[in-house]
PDB file of the backbone (N, CA, C, O) and the ligand in Angstrom, with CONECT records:
HET     ZN  A 101       1
ATOM      1  N   MET A   1      -9.850  50.016 -32.937  1.00  0.00           N
ATOM      2  CA  MET A   1      -9.212  48.858 -32.308  1.00  0.00           C
ATOM      3  C   MET A   1      -8.139  49.542 -31.141  1.00  0.00           C
ATOM      4  O   MET A   1      -7.542  50.612 -31.260  1.00  0.00           O
ATOM      5  N   ARG A   2      -8.090  48.684 -30.095  1.00  0.00           N
ATOM      6  CA  ARG A   2      -7.259  49.393 -29.043  1.00  0.00           C
ATOM      7  C   ARG A   2      -6.097  48.297 -29.022  1.00  0.00           C
ATOM      8  O   ARG A   2      -6.378  47.100 -29.072  1.00  0.00           O
ATOM      9  N   VAL A   3      -4.869  48.725 -28.952  1.00  0.00           N
ATOM     10  CA  VAL A   3      -3.706  47.898 -28.797  1.00  0.00           C
ATOM     11  C   VAL A   3      -3.015  48.198 -27.570  1.00  0.00           C
ATOM     12  O   VAL A   3      -2.644  49.357 -27.387  1.00  0.00           O
ATOM     13  N   SER A   4      -2.789  47.299 -26.690  1.00  0.00           N
ATOM     14  CA  SER A   4      -2.040  47.641 -25.357  1.00  0.00           C
ATOM     15  C   SER A   4      -0.838  46.867 -25.572  1.00  0.00           C
ATOM     16  O   SER A   4      -0.770  45.828 -26.229  1.00  0.00           O
ATOM     17  N   LYS A   5       0.152  47.479 -24.937  1.00  0.00           N
ATOM     18  CA  LYS A   5       1.595  46.694 -25.057  1.00  0.00           C
ATOM     19  C   LYS A   5       1.942  46.269 -23.783  1.00  0.00           C
ATOM     20  O   LYS A   5       1.766  47.024 -22.827  1.00  0.00           O
ATOM     21  N   VAL A   6       2.474  45.019 -23.628  1.00  0.00           N
ATOM     22  CA  VAL A   6       3.001  44.530 -22.369  1.00  0.00           C
ATOM     23  C   VAL A   6       4.371  43.821 -22.539  1.00  0.00           C
ATOM     24  O   VAL A   6       4.688  43.265 -23.591  1.00  0.00           O
ATOM     25  N   LEU A   7       5.088  43.870 -21.544  1.00  0.00           N
ATOM     26  CA  LEU A   7       6.343  43.150 -21.595  1.00  0.00           C
ATOM     27  C   LEU A   7       6.016  41.569 -21.014  1.00  0.00           C
ATOM     28  O   LEU A   7       5.397  41.388 -19.965  1.00  0.00           O
ATOM     29  N   ILE A   8       6.443  40.651 -21.722  1.00  0.00           N
ATOM     30  CA  ILE A   8       6.309  39.279 -21.306  1.00  0.00           C
ATOM     31  C   ILE A   8       7.526  38.774 -20.630  1.00  0.00           C
ATOM     32  O   ILE A   8       8.495  38.363 -21.268  1.00  0.00           O
ATOM     33  N   LEU A   9       7.469  38.807 -19.236  1.00  0.00           N
ATOM     34  CA  LEU A   9       8.756  38.274 -18.458  1.00  0.00           C
ATOM     35  C   LEU A   9       8.778  36.814 -18.115  1.00  0.00           C
ATOM     36  O   LEU A   9       7.980  36.413 -17.268  1.00  0.00           O
ATOM     37  N   GLU A  10       9.586  36.004 -18.672  1.00  0.00           N
ATOM     38  CA  GLU A  10       9.652  34.479 -18.196  1.00  0.00           C
ATOM     39  C   GLU A  10      10.478  34.535 -16.780  1.00  0.00           C
ATOM     40  O   GLU A  10      11.159  35.457 -16.332  1.00  0.00           O
ATOM     41  N   ILE A  11      10.231  33.415 -16.297  1.00  0.00           N
ATOM     42  CA  ILE A  11      10.949  33.057 -14.953  1.00  0.00           C
ATOM     43  C   ILE A  11      12.439  33.439 -15.212  1.00  0.00           C
ATOM     44  O   ILE A  11      12.961  34.308 -14.513  1.00  0.00           O
ATOM     45  N   SER A  12      13.132  32.811 -16.196  1.00  0.00           N
ATOM     46  CA  SER A  12      14.625  32.969 -16.497  1.00  0.00           C
ATOM     47  C   SER A  12      14.930  34.495 -16.464  1.00  0.00           C
ATOM     48  O   SER A  12      16.035  34.900 -16.105  1.00  0.00           O
ATOM     49  N   ASP A  13      13.801  35.440 -16.895  1.00  0.00           N
ATOM     50  CA  ASP A  13      14.295  36.683 -17.034  1.00  0.00           C
ATOM     51  C   ASP A  13      14.439  37.490 -15.654  1.00  0.00           C
ATOM     52  O   ASP A  13      14.960  38.604 -15.593  1.00  0.00           O
ATOM     53  N   LEU A  14      13.977  36.877 -14.680  1.00  0.00           N
ATOM     54  CA  LEU A  14      13.873  37.465 -13.418  1.00  0.00           C
ATOM     55  C   LEU A  14      15.238  37.082 -12.522  1.00  0.00           C
ATOM     56  O   LEU A  14      15.260  36.224 -11.639  1.00  0.00           O
ATOM     57  N   ASN A  15      16.200  37.782 -12.882  1.00  0.00           N
ATOM     58  CA  ASN A  15      17.522  37.207 -12.346  1.00  0.00           C
ATOM     59  C   ASN A  15      18.227  38.109 -11.566  1.00  0.00           C
ATOM     60  O   ASN A  15      19.258  37.748 -10.998  1.00  0.00           O
ATOM     61  N   THR A  16      17.717  39.455 -11.450  1.00  0.00           N
ATOM     62  CA  THR A  16      18.498  40.399 -10.531  1.00  0.00           C
ATOM     63  C   THR A  16      17.278  41.049  -9.736  1.00  0.00           C
ATOM     64  O   THR A  16      16.178  41.245 -10.252  1.00  0.00           O
ATOM     65  N   ILE A  17      17.608  41.360  -8.414  1.00  0.00           N
ATOM     66  CA  ILE A  17      16.797  42.136  -7.575  1.00  0.00           C
ATOM     67  C   ILE A  17      17.617  43.186  -6.847  1.00  0.00           C
ATOM     68  O   ILE A  17      18.818  43.111  -6.587  1.00  0.00           O
ATOM     69  N   SER A  18      16.821  44.132  -6.571  1.00  0.00           N
ATOM     70  CA  SER A  18      17.479  45.350  -5.854  1.00  0.00           C
ATOM     71  C   SER A  18      16.597  45.580  -4.614  1.00  0.00           C
ATOM     72  O   SER A  18      15.374  45.670  -4.720  1.00  0.00           O
ATOM     73  N   ILE A  19      17.248  45.673  -3.427  1.00  0.00           N
ATOM     74  CA  ILE A  19      16.462  46.354  -2.198  1.00  0.00           C
ATOM     75  C   ILE A  19      16.796  47.610  -1.870  1.00  0.00           C
ATOM     76  O   ILE A  19      17.952  47.975  -1.658  1.00  0.00           O
ATOM     77  N   GLU A  20      15.674  48.412  -1.809  1.00  0.00           N
ATOM     78  CA  GLU A  20      15.999  49.815  -1.230  1.00  0.00           C
ATOM     79  C   GLU A  20      15.509  49.952   0.335  1.00  0.00           C
ATOM     80  O   GLU A  20      14.379  49.620   0.693  1.00  0.00           O
ATOM     81  N   CYS A  21      16.325  50.387   1.057  1.00  0.00           N
ATOM     82  CA  CYS A  21      16.481  50.786   2.374  1.00  0.00           C
ATOM     83  C   CYS A  21      15.226  51.575   2.667  1.00  0.00           C
ATOM     84  O   CYS A  21      15.183  52.686   2.140  1.00  0.00           O
ATOM     85  N   ALA A  22      14.212  51.215   3.398  1.00  0.00           N
ATOM     86  CA  ALA A  22      13.018  52.103   3.756  1.00  0.00           C
ATOM     87  C   ALA A  22      13.374  53.149   4.529  1.00  0.00           C
ATOM     88  O   ALA A  22      12.593  54.099   4.588  1.00  0.00           O
ATOM     89  N   SER A  23      14.612  53.187   5.272  1.00  0.00           N
ATOM     90  CA  SER A  23      14.971  54.161   6.241  1.00  0.00           C
ATOM     91  C   SER A  23      15.757  55.270   5.446  1.00  0.00           C
ATOM     92  O   SER A  23      15.481  56.468   5.513  1.00  0.00           O
ATOM     93  N   CYS A  24      16.635  54.800   4.787  1.00  0.00           N
ATOM     94  CA  CYS A  24      17.795  55.803   4.226  1.00  0.00           C
ATOM     95  C   CYS A  24      17.738  55.775   2.724  1.00  0.00           C
ATOM     96  O   CYS A  24      18.178  56.766   2.143  1.00  0.00           O
ATOM     97  N   GLY A  25      17.268  54.800   2.027  1.00  0.00           N
ATOM     98  CA  GLY A  25      17.075  54.896   0.570  1.00  0.00           C
ATOM     99  C   GLY A  25      18.332  54.163  -0.067  1.00  0.00           C
ATOM    100  O   GLY A  25      18.492  54.109  -1.286  1.00  0.00           O
ATOM    101  N   ALA A  26      19.160  53.635   0.793  1.00  0.00           N
ATOM    102  CA  ALA A  26      20.441  52.855   0.284  1.00  0.00           C
ATOM    103  C   ALA A  26      19.785  51.682  -0.727  1.00  0.00           C
ATOM    104  O   ALA A  26      18.639  51.272  -0.549  1.00  0.00           O
ATOM    105  N   ARG A  27      20.568  51.239  -1.707  1.00  0.00           N
ATOM    106  CA  ARG A  27      20.124  50.374  -2.520  1.00  0.00           C
ATOM    107  C   ARG A  27      21.141  49.347  -2.682  1.00  0.00           C
ATOM    108  O   ARG A  27      22.264  49.721  -3.019  1.00  0.00           O
ATOM    109  N   VAL A  28      20.896  47.980  -2.476  1.00  0.00           N
ATOM    110  CA  VAL A  28      21.622  46.884  -2.819  1.00  0.00           C
ATOM    111  C   VAL A  28      21.141  45.864  -3.966  1.00  0.00           C
ATOM    112  O   VAL A  28      20.084  45.246  -3.839  1.00  0.00           O
ATOM    113  N   LEU A  29      21.842  45.742  -4.919  1.00  0.00           N
ATOM    114  CA  LEU A  29      21.625  44.960  -6.076  1.00  0.00           C
ATOM    115  C   LEU A  29      22.256  43.768  -6.112  1.00  0.00           C
ATOM    116  O   LEU A  29      23.476  43.696  -5.966  1.00  0.00           O
ATOM    117  N   MET A  30      21.430  42.629  -6.326  1.00  0.00           N
ATOM    118  CA  MET A  30      22.199  41.274  -6.209  1.00  0.00           C
ATOM    119  C   MET A  30      21.523  40.306  -7.353  1.00  0.00           C
ATOM    120  O   MET A  30      20.423  40.571  -7.838  1.00  0.00           O
ATOM    121  N   SER A  31      22.245  39.232  -7.708  1.00  0.00           N
ATOM    122  CA  SER A  31      21.669  38.076  -8.448  1.00  0.00           C
ATOM    123  C   SER A  31      20.853  37.162  -7.774  1.00  0.00           C
ATOM    124  O   SER A  31      21.347  36.658  -6.766  1.00  0.00           O
ATOM    125  N   LEU A  32      19.646  36.805  -8.111  1.00  0.00           N
ATOM    126  CA  LEU A  32      18.915  36.028  -7.309  1.00  0.00           C
ATOM    127  C   LEU A  32      19.492  34.482  -7.241  1.00  0.00           C
ATOM    128  O   LEU A  32      19.073  33.697  -6.390  1.00  0.00           O
ATOM    129  N   LYS A  33      20.381  34.156  -8.108  1.00  0.00           N
ATOM    130  CA  LYS A  33      21.122  32.952  -7.990  1.00  0.00           C
ATOM    131  C   LYS A  33      22.154  32.800  -6.932  1.00  0.00           C
ATOM    132  O   LYS A  33      22.653  31.732  -6.578  1.00  0.00           O
ATOM    133  N   ASP A  34      22.454  34.137  -6.404  1.00  0.00           N
ATOM    134  CA  ASP A  34      23.183  34.153  -5.236  1.00  0.00           C
ATOM    135  C   ASP A  34      22.526  34.306  -4.012  1.00  0.00           C
ATOM    136  O   ASP A  34      23.170  34.613  -3.009  1.00  0.00           O
ATOM    137  N   VAL A  35      21.237  34.117  -3.975  1.00  0.00           N
ATOM    138  CA  VAL A  35      20.472  34.237  -2.681  1.00  0.00           C
ATOM    139  C   VAL A  35      20.372  32.798  -2.206  1.00  0.00           C
ATOM    140  O   VAL A  35      19.787  31.912  -2.829  1.00  0.00           O
ATOM    141  N   ALA A  36      21.011  32.642  -1.020  1.00  0.00           N
ATOM    142  CA  ALA A  36      21.018  31.168  -0.467  1.00  0.00           C
ATOM    143  C   ALA A  36      19.450  30.804   0.053  1.00  0.00           C
ATOM    144  O   ALA A  36      18.661  31.679   0.412  1.00  0.00           O
ATOM    145  N   PRO A  37      19.190  29.608   0.034  1.00  0.00           N
ATOM    146  CA  PRO A  37      17.850  29.165   0.704  1.00  0.00           C
ATOM    147  C   PRO A  37      17.763  29.497   2.183  1.00  0.00           C
ATOM    148  O   PRO A  37      18.771  29.559   2.887  1.00  0.00           O
ATOM    149  N   PRO A  38      16.553  29.705   2.630  1.00  0.00           N
ATOM    150  CA  PRO A  38      16.170  30.068   4.281  1.00  0.00           C
ATOM    151  C   PRO A  38      16.817  29.174   4.893  1.00  0.00           C
ATOM    152  O   PRO A  38      16.781  27.969   4.647  1.00  0.00           O
ATOM    153  N   GLY A  39      17.573  29.827   5.891  1.00  0.00           N
ATOM    154  CA  GLY A  39      18.312  29.077   6.850  1.00  0.00           C
ATOM    155  C   GLY A  39      19.903  28.801   6.719  1.00  0.00           C
ATOM    156  O   GLY A  39      20.695  28.437   7.588  1.00  0.00           O
ATOM    157  N   LYS A  40      20.120  29.106   5.293  1.00  0.00           N
ATOM    158  CA  LYS A  40      21.612  28.999   5.045  1.00  0.00           C
ATOM    159  C   LYS A  40      22.175  30.564   5.031  1.00  0.00           C
ATOM    160  O   LYS A  40      21.499  31.585   4.907  1.00  0.00           O
ATOM    161  N   ARG A  41      23.610  30.447   5.193  1.00  0.00           N
ATOM    162  CA  ARG A  41      24.224  31.825   4.958  1.00  0.00           C
ATOM    163  C   ARG A  41      23.811  32.561   3.753  1.00  0.00           C
ATOM    164  O   ARG A  41      23.924  31.973   2.678  1.00  0.00           O
ATOM    165  N   SER A  42      23.329  33.816   3.773  1.00  0.00           N
ATOM    166  CA  SER A  42      22.912  34.498   2.520  1.00  0.00           C
ATOM    167  C   SER A  42      23.853  35.631   2.197  1.00  0.00           C
ATOM    168  O   SER A  42      24.516  36.198   3.065  1.00  0.00           O
ATOM    169  N   GLU A  43      23.884  35.917   1.019  1.00  0.00           N
ATOM    170  CA  GLU A  43      24.505  37.051   0.460  1.00  0.00           C
ATOM    171  C   GLU A  43      23.823  38.354   0.882  1.00  0.00           C
ATOM    172  O   GLU A  43      24.465  39.399   0.985  1.00  0.00           O
ATOM    173  N   ILE A  44      22.498  38.274   1.127  1.00  0.00           N
ATOM    174  CA  ILE A  44      21.720  39.558   1.476  1.00  0.00           C
ATOM    175  C   ILE A  44      22.046  39.955   3.000  1.00  0.00           C
ATOM    176  O   ILE A  44      21.767  39.206   3.936  1.00  0.00           O
ATOM    177  N   PRO A  45      22.574  41.025   3.132  1.00  0.00           N
ATOM    178  CA  PRO A  45      22.895  41.559   4.659  1.00  0.00           C
ATOM    179  C   PRO A  45      21.622  41.606   5.460  1.00  0.00           C
ATOM    180  O   PRO A  45      20.514  42.016   5.113  1.00  0.00           O
ATOM    181  N   GLY A  46      22.021  41.097   6.607  1.00  0.00           N
ATOM    182  CA  GLY A  46      20.733  41.095   7.706  1.00  0.00           C
ATOM    183  C   GLY A  46      20.469  42.525   8.065  1.00  0.00           C
ATOM    184  O   GLY A  46      19.440  42.709   8.716  1.00  0.00           O
ATOM    185  N   LYS A  47      21.211  43.597   7.762  1.00  0.00           N
ATOM    186  CA  LYS A  47      20.934  45.085   7.970  1.00  0.00           C
ATOM    187  C   LYS A  47      21.640  45.874   6.943  1.00  0.00           C
ATOM    188  O   LYS A  47      22.669  45.597   6.325  1.00  0.00           O
ATOM    189  N   CYS A  48      20.853  46.948   6.885  1.00  0.00           N
ATOM    190  CA  CYS A  48      21.321  47.912   5.778  1.00  0.00           C
ATOM    191  C   CYS A  48      22.676  48.212   6.029  1.00  0.00           C
ATOM    192  O   CYS A  48      23.154  48.379   7.151  1.00  0.00           O
ATOM    193  N   PRO A  49      23.425  48.293   4.710  1.00  0.00           N
ATOM    194  CA  PRO A  49      24.924  48.434   4.883  1.00  0.00           C
ATOM    195  C   PRO A  49      25.221  49.996   5.214  1.00  0.00           C
ATOM    196  O   PRO A  49      26.322  50.365   5.622  1.00  0.00           O
ATOM    197  N   SER A  50      24.221  50.803   5.014  1.00  0.00           N
ATOM    198  CA  SER A  50      24.256  52.236   5.292  1.00  0.00           C
ATOM    199  C   SER A  50      23.821  52.779   6.457  1.00  0.00           C
ATOM    200  O   SER A  50      24.469  53.715   6.925  1.00  0.00           O
ATOM    201  N   CYS A  51      22.714  52.325   7.104  1.00  0.00           N
ATOM    202  CA  CYS A  51      22.239  52.878   8.218  1.00  0.00           C
ATOM    203  C   CYS A  51      21.945  51.782   9.454  1.00  0.00           C
ATOM    204  O   CYS A  51      21.494  52.036  10.571  1.00  0.00           O
ATOM    205  N   ASP A  52      22.314  50.578   8.942  1.00  0.00           N
ATOM    206  CA  ASP A  52      22.256  49.442  10.048  1.00  0.00           C
ATOM    207  C   ASP A  52      20.492  49.147  10.296  1.00  0.00           C
ATOM    208  O   ASP A  52      20.142  48.465  11.259  1.00  0.00           O
ATOM    209  N   ASP A  53      19.754  49.566   9.604  1.00  0.00           N
ATOM    210  CA  ASP A  53      18.314  49.038   9.677  1.00  0.00           C
ATOM    211  C   ASP A  53      18.095  47.672   9.610  1.00  0.00           C
ATOM    212  O   ASP A  53      18.850  47.100   8.824  1.00  0.00           O
ATOM    213  N   ASN A  54      17.305  46.978  10.185  1.00  0.00           N
ATOM    214  CA  ASN A  54      17.123  45.682  10.362  1.00  0.00           C
ATOM    215  C   ASN A  54      16.423  45.053   9.145  1.00  0.00           C
ATOM    216  O   ASN A  54      15.251  45.333   8.892  1.00  0.00           O
ATOM    217  N   TRP A  55      17.230  44.100   8.302  1.00  0.00           N
ATOM    218  CA  TRP A  55      16.702  43.677   7.039  1.00  0.00           C
ATOM    219  C   TRP A  55      16.226  42.335   7.182  1.00  0.00           C
ATOM    220  O   TRP A  55      15.797  41.801   6.160  1.00  0.00           O
ATOM    221  N   GLN A  56      16.218  41.665   8.286  1.00  0.00           N
ATOM    222  CA  GLN A  56      16.070  40.155   8.619  1.00  0.00           C
ATOM    223  C   GLN A  56      14.632  39.846   7.703  1.00  0.00           C
ATOM    224  O   GLN A  56      14.646  38.863   6.963  1.00  0.00           O
ATOM    225  N   GLU A  57      13.493  40.638   7.765  1.00  0.00           N
ATOM    226  CA  GLU A  57      12.309  40.218   7.308  1.00  0.00           C
ATOM    227  C   GLU A  57      12.470  40.228   5.789  1.00  0.00           C
ATOM    228  O   GLU A  57      11.959  39.338   5.110  1.00  0.00           O
ATOM    229  N   ILE A  58      13.171  41.218   5.253  1.00  0.00           N
ATOM    230  CA  ILE A  58      13.136  41.320   3.703  1.00  0.00           C
ATOM    231  C   ILE A  58      14.117  40.356   3.182  1.00  0.00           C
ATOM    232  O   ILE A  58      14.031  39.981   2.012  1.00  0.00           O
ATOM    233  N   ARG A  59      15.157  39.876   4.062  1.00  0.00           N
ATOM    234  CA  ARG A  59      16.129  38.918   3.630  1.00  0.00           C
ATOM    235  C   ARG A  59      15.444  37.483   3.411  1.00  0.00           C
ATOM    236  O   ARG A  59      15.763  36.740   2.482  1.00  0.00           O
ATOM    237  N   ILE A  60      14.449  37.170   4.386  1.00  0.00           N
ATOM    238  CA  ILE A  60      13.657  36.023   4.511  1.00  0.00           C
ATOM    239  C   ILE A  60      12.671  36.172   3.343  1.00  0.00           C
ATOM    240  O   ILE A  60      12.474  35.209   2.602  1.00  0.00           O
ATOM    241  N   GLY A  61      12.130  37.183   3.179  1.00  0.00           N
ATOM    242  CA  GLY A  61      11.016  37.290   1.936  1.00  0.00           C
ATOM    243  C   GLY A  61      11.927  36.935   0.667  1.00  0.00           C
ATOM    244  O   GLY A  61      11.622  36.000  -0.073  1.00  0.00           O
ATOM    245  N   VAL A  62      12.994  37.681   0.466  1.00  0.00           N
ATOM    246  CA  VAL A  62      13.711  37.425  -0.810  1.00  0.00           C
ATOM    247  C   VAL A  62      14.126  35.980  -1.036  1.00  0.00           C
ATOM    248  O   VAL A  62      14.099  35.443  -2.143  1.00  0.00           O
ATOM    249  N   GLN A  63      14.539  35.348   0.168  1.00  0.00           N
ATOM    250  CA  GLN A  63      14.899  33.974   0.011  1.00  0.00           C
ATOM    251  C   GLN A  63      13.736  33.096  -0.441  1.00  0.00           C
ATOM    252  O   GLN A  63      13.950  32.105  -1.139  1.00  0.00           O
ATOM    253  N   LYS A  64      12.429  33.466  -0.028  1.00  0.00           N
ATOM    254  CA  LYS A  64      11.319  32.560  -0.197  1.00  0.00           C
ATOM    255  C   LYS A  64      10.790  33.027  -1.751  1.00  0.00           C
ATOM    256  O   LYS A  64      10.206  32.231  -2.487  1.00  0.00           O
ATOM    257  N   LEU A  65      11.031  34.196  -2.074  1.00  0.00           N
ATOM    258  CA  LEU A  65      10.871  34.477  -3.589  1.00  0.00           C
ATOM    259  C   LEU A  65      11.725  33.700  -4.553  1.00  0.00           C
ATOM    260  O   LEU A  65      11.313  33.129  -5.563  1.00  0.00           O
ATOM    261  N   ARG A  66      13.049  33.750  -4.088  1.00  0.00           N
ATOM    262  CA  ARG A  66      13.858  32.946  -5.033  1.00  0.00           C
ATOM    263  C   ARG A  66      13.452  31.225  -4.967  1.00  0.00           C
ATOM    264  O   ARG A  66      13.674  30.539  -5.964  1.00  0.00           O
ATOM    265  N   ASP A  67      12.996  30.756  -4.024  1.00  0.00           N
ATOM    266  CA  ASP A  67      12.827  29.478  -3.762  1.00  0.00           C
ATOM    267  C   ASP A  67      11.497  29.389  -4.606  1.00  0.00           C
ATOM    268  O   ASP A  67      11.451  28.456  -5.407  1.00  0.00           O
ATOM    269  N   THR A  68      10.426  30.221  -4.535  1.00  0.00           N
ATOM    270  CA  THR A  68       9.157  30.024  -5.221  1.00  0.00           C
ATOM    271  C   THR A  68       9.420  30.169  -6.824  1.00  0.00           C
ATOM    272  O   THR A  68       8.815  29.436  -7.608  1.00  0.00           O
ATOM    273  N   LEU A  69      10.484  31.288  -7.337  1.00  0.00           N
ATOM    274  CA  LEU A  69      10.560  31.368  -8.646  1.00  0.00           C
ATOM    275  C   LEU A  69      11.393  30.113  -9.201  1.00  0.00           C
ATOM    276  O   LEU A  69      11.315  29.806 -10.390  1.00  0.00           O
ATOM    277  N   THR A  70      12.125  29.459  -8.374  1.00  0.00           N
ATOM    278  CA  THR A  70      12.790  28.193  -9.003  1.00  0.00           C
ATOM    279  C   THR A  70      11.856  27.210  -9.110  1.00  0.00           C
ATOM    280  O   THR A  70      11.865  26.435 -10.067  1.00  0.00           O
ATOM    281  N   TRP A  71      10.804  27.136  -7.971  1.00  0.00           N
ATOM    282  CA  TRP A  71       9.682  25.903  -8.141  1.00  0.00           C
ATOM    283  C   TRP A  71       8.937  26.270  -9.436  1.00  0.00           C
ATOM    284  O   TRP A  71       8.703  25.346 -10.214  1.00  0.00           O
ATOM    285  N   LEU A  72       8.501  27.628  -9.785  1.00  0.00           N
ATOM    286  CA  LEU A  72       7.651  27.977 -10.886  1.00  0.00           C
ATOM    287  C   LEU A  72       8.255  27.758 -12.155  1.00  0.00           C
ATOM    288  O   LEU A  72       7.589  27.570 -13.173  1.00  0.00           O
ATOM    289  N   GLY A  73       9.899  27.783 -12.114  1.00  0.00           N
ATOM    290  CA  GLY A  73      10.578  27.637 -13.148  1.00  0.00           C
ATOM    291  C   GLY A  73      10.308  26.308 -14.063  1.00  0.00           C
ATOM    292  O   GLY A  73      10.525  26.262 -15.274  1.00  0.00           O
ATOM    293  N   LYS A  74       9.858  25.363 -13.365  1.00  0.00           N
ATOM    294  CA  LYS A  74       9.362  24.052 -13.797  1.00  0.00           C
ATOM    295  C   LYS A  74       8.166  24.122 -14.820  1.00  0.00           C
ATOM    296  O   LYS A  74       7.865  23.204 -15.582  1.00  0.00           O
ATOM    297  N   TYR A  75       7.617  25.162 -14.746  1.00  0.00           N
ATOM    298  CA  TYR A  75       6.311  25.266 -15.687  1.00  0.00           C
ATOM    299  C   TYR A  75       6.555  26.474 -16.472  1.00  0.00           C
ATOM    300  O   TYR A  75       7.475  27.280 -16.333  1.00  0.00           O
ATOM    301  N   GLN A  76       5.531  26.483 -17.376  1.00  0.00           N
ATOM    302  CA  GLN A  76       5.523  27.695 -18.408  1.00  0.00           C
ATOM    303  C   GLN A  76       4.704  28.890 -17.770  1.00  0.00           C
ATOM    304  O   GLN A  76       3.518  29.108 -18.020  1.00  0.00           O
ATOM    305  N   VAL A  77       5.514  29.653 -16.889  1.00  0.00           N
ATOM    306  CA  VAL A  77       4.736  30.683 -16.342  1.00  0.00           C
ATOM    307  C   VAL A  77       5.577  32.116 -16.831  1.00  0.00           C
ATOM    308  O   VAL A  77       6.786  32.284 -16.987  1.00  0.00           O
ATOM    309  N   ALA A  78       4.666  32.875 -16.969  1.00  0.00           N
ATOM    310  CA  ALA A  78       5.341  34.418 -17.538  1.00  0.00           C
ATOM    311  C   ALA A  78       4.499  35.489 -16.733  1.00  0.00           C
ATOM    312  O   ALA A  78       3.372  35.263 -16.293  1.00  0.00           O
ATOM    313  N   PHE A  79       5.067  36.478 -16.618  1.00  0.00           N
ATOM    314  CA  PHE A  79       4.418  37.608 -15.860  1.00  0.00           C
ATOM    315  C   PHE A  79       4.223  38.724 -17.291  1.00  0.00           C
ATOM    316  O   PHE A  79       5.146  39.011 -18.052  1.00  0.00           O
ATOM    317  N   HIS A  80       3.066  39.138 -17.385  1.00  0.00           N
ATOM    318  CA  HIS A  80       2.688  40.210 -18.192  1.00  0.00           C
ATOM    319  C   HIS A  80       2.693  41.562 -17.592  1.00  0.00           C
ATOM    320  O   HIS A  80       1.847  41.774 -16.723  1.00  0.00           O
ATOM    321  N   VAL A  81       3.527  42.529 -17.923  1.00  0.00           N
ATOM    322  CA  VAL A  81       3.792  43.715 -17.395  1.00  0.00           C
ATOM    323  C   VAL A  81       3.445  44.715 -18.331  1.00  0.00           C
ATOM    324  O   VAL A  81       3.882  44.690 -19.482  1.00  0.00           O
ATOM    325  N   PRO A  82       2.645  45.641 -17.886  1.00  0.00           N
ATOM    326  CA  PRO A  82       2.310  46.843 -18.728  1.00  0.00           C
ATOM    327  C   PRO A  82       3.646  47.509 -19.281  1.00  0.00           C
ATOM    328  O   PRO A  82       4.532  47.818 -18.485  1.00  0.00           O
ATOM    329  N   LYS A  83       3.793  47.736 -20.689  1.00  0.00           N
ATOM    330  CA  LYS A  83       5.004  48.336 -21.170  1.00  0.00           C
ATOM    331  C   LYS A  83       4.966  49.863 -20.955  1.00  0.00           C
ATOM    332  O   LYS A  83       4.021  50.425 -21.509  1.00  0.00           O
ATOM    333  N   PRO A  84       5.862  50.680 -20.216  1.00  0.00           N
ATOM    334  CA  PRO A  84       5.751  52.084 -20.198  1.00  0.00           C
ATOM    335  C   PRO A  84       5.665  52.540 -21.654  1.00  0.00           C
ATOM    336  O   PRO A  84       6.211  52.007 -22.621  1.00  0.00           O
ATOM    337  N   ALA A  85       4.782  53.759 -21.636  1.00  0.00           N
ATOM    338  CA  ALA A  85       4.799  54.518 -22.846  1.00  0.00           C
ATOM    339  C   ALA A  85       6.249  55.179 -23.217  1.00  0.00           C
ATOM    340  O   ALA A  85       7.079  55.598 -22.409  1.00  0.00           O
ATOM    341  N   ALA A  86       6.337  55.167 -24.547  1.00  0.00           N
ATOM    342  CA  ALA A  86       7.639  55.754 -24.955  1.00  0.00           C
ATOM    343  C   ALA A  86       7.715  57.266 -24.639  1.00  0.00           C
ATOM    344  O   ALA A  86       6.692  57.911 -24.870  1.00  0.00           O
ATOM    345  N   LYS A  87       8.647  57.832 -24.207  1.00  0.00           N
ATOM    346  CA  LYS A  87       8.746  59.249 -24.017  1.00  0.00           C
ATOM    347  C   LYS A  87       9.150  59.943 -25.225  1.00  0.00           C
ATOM    348  O   LYS A  87       9.918  59.379 -26.004  1.00  0.00           O
ATOM    349  N   GLY A  88       8.685  61.182 -25.475  1.00  0.00           N
ATOM    350  CA  GLY A  88       9.141  61.933 -26.488  1.00  0.00           C
ATOM    351  C   GLY A  88       8.086  62.111 -27.494  1.00  0.00           C
ATOM    352  O   GLY A  88       8.306  62.773 -28.508  1.00  0.00           O
TER     353      GLY A  88
HETATM  354 ZN    ZN A 101      19.392  52.154   5.430  1.00  0.00          ZN2+
END
């Protein structure tokens, strides 16, 4: 018998997102509920707070993701994620 372990994440579990700058590695962490819809003023910076790299595309992408997750929240949708093996 083979037993595989997975984490089952519901939409409501996906509440925080981090963005790592591709140029300098700086990381911004934020709550998805603070992400404004596309076209509205957003908590997501338009550029990296560390190196000023342009973050317009990732900002729009996260806004769309937030909208999609909000929409999916009406249904019984869950993500099955492989559980990392315990170390030691
Ligand atoms: Zn940066």
